[in-house]
N, C-alpha and C positions, 0 to 999 in steps of 0.2 A: 513288802513286795516280793513277788516270786522272781526267779531267775529268768523267766521267759517274757519279761516286760518289753513291750514294743518301744523302740527308740522314737522320740518325738523331736521333729525338726520344726522350728518356727522361723518365720520371716518377719523382719522388722523393716518395712518399706518407708521410704521418704526421699526428700530431695537432698537433705543434709548439706545445704548451701548457705552457710557453713555448718559443720557439726558444732553443737553446743555441749556444755557440760550437762544439760538436761538430757540430750540424746545419749551421752556417754553413761549417765546414771541409769537410764532405761536399758542400755546394752548390758551393763554390769549385772543388773537385777535379772534381766532375761536370760543371761548366761547361766545363772544359778537355777532357773526354773525349767529350762529345756536342755535336752541332750546336745542339740546343735542349734545355733542361732545364725541365720544368714541376714546380714545387714545389706539391704538391697536398695541401690540408688535408682530412682525412677528417672529415665532419660526422657525429658519432655522438651521437644523442639519448640513448643509454643512459648516457653519461658526463656528469659535471658538471664542465665545464672551468672553469678560473680566468678565461680570456679567451674572449670570443665569437669566432666564426669571423671576423667582420669585423675585430676588433682584431688577431687573429693575422695576417690578410692585410695589414693596415696595417704591422705590425712587419716582416713578411717583405719587403714591397715596399721598405721603408726600408733594411734591411740588405743586400738583394741589388741595390741600385741600381748598384754597380760592375760588375755582370755583365750585359752587354747581351743575352746569349742565355738569360737566365733569366726565366721568367714565374711568376706566382703565381695559383693557382686553388683551387677547393674542389670536393668531390664527396661524394655519398652513394651507398650501394649498392656494387656490385662494382667493384673497381679496373679489371678488364679491360674493363668496359663504358665507363668513363671514358676509358681508353686508346684504345679503338676510336673514340670520338667525337673525340679529339684527334689521331688518326693517329699514335700513339706506338708504338714497338716494344720499348722496354726499360724495365724497372723497376730503379731504383737503390735499394739498401738498404745501410745501414751495419751493421757487425758490431763489437761491443765485446768480446764474450767468447763462449766455446763455447756457453753457454746461449742467446745470441742466435741463433747459427747453427742450432741445432736447430729453433727456432720459425720462423726465416726460411726454412729449407729446406722445411718443411711448406707454408708460404705459397707459395713459388716453385713447388713441385710442383703445388699446387692451381690456381694461376693458369695454369700451363702446361696443365693438364687442361681448364680452362675455355676457354682460348684457345691451342690448340697453336701453337707457334712464338714465343710471347712469351718474351723472354729476361730473366732477372734477373741483374743484375751486383751482386756484393757488394764493398764497399770496407771495408777494415779502418779502424777509427777511428784517428786519430792518437793516439799514446801520451798526449799531454797531456789528451785528452778521453775516454779509454777507460773512465772510471768515471762520466761525466756522463750523467744522464738528466733529462728534464723533471720527472719525479716527484720525484727526489732534490733538484733545484733548488728546487722548491716547498716540500718538507719542510724543508730547511735554512733557506730564507729565512723561512718562517713561524715558525721557532723562533729567529729573530734572527741567524742565521749570515750570513757574508759570502760572496756569490756573485760578486763582481767578478772579472773575468777568465774566468768560466765562461759568461757570457751577454753579448750585446752591450749597450753602455751604454743604448740606448733601452729594452731589455727590463728592465734593472735599474731604470731610472726608473719604468717602468710597474708593476713588481712593488712598488716602494716605495709608489706611489700606491694600488694595489689592496689590498695586504695590510696595510700599516701605516697607510694613510690612510683606509681604509674605503670607497674609491670603489666 
């Protein structure tokens, strides 16, 4: 590469309610692929999240501390508008199964229509996390199941406090 290479900023959007080790794996891998990675929490008033946006941002900041080129932010509205504000060029998305791909392809095509030239990069989930989703983590945990090894320890502690402690 030449010295005049353009810096590439990617956005990894999601609800992250809660963050899983699958998310963290994608963040770590994305941090190696891009000059700057913004993990962006979608603020969706229609959903009833377990954790507030602020709590999710705190947990994400804690678990991404080892990655100096990763920042945490939140947004509402269109992802491409957020990306323009942050001067980002790439959307990072994880794919666990074919069903994820069908949905993600639709989103990628719509985002490209809304902002021609934006690129979406799909990363396959690591095999160890290919079945893990935030929704599944919450369901298993609320029913008393063990989610250790599927979420970072700080997230497991917060889940115990929120779900079992009634916080």
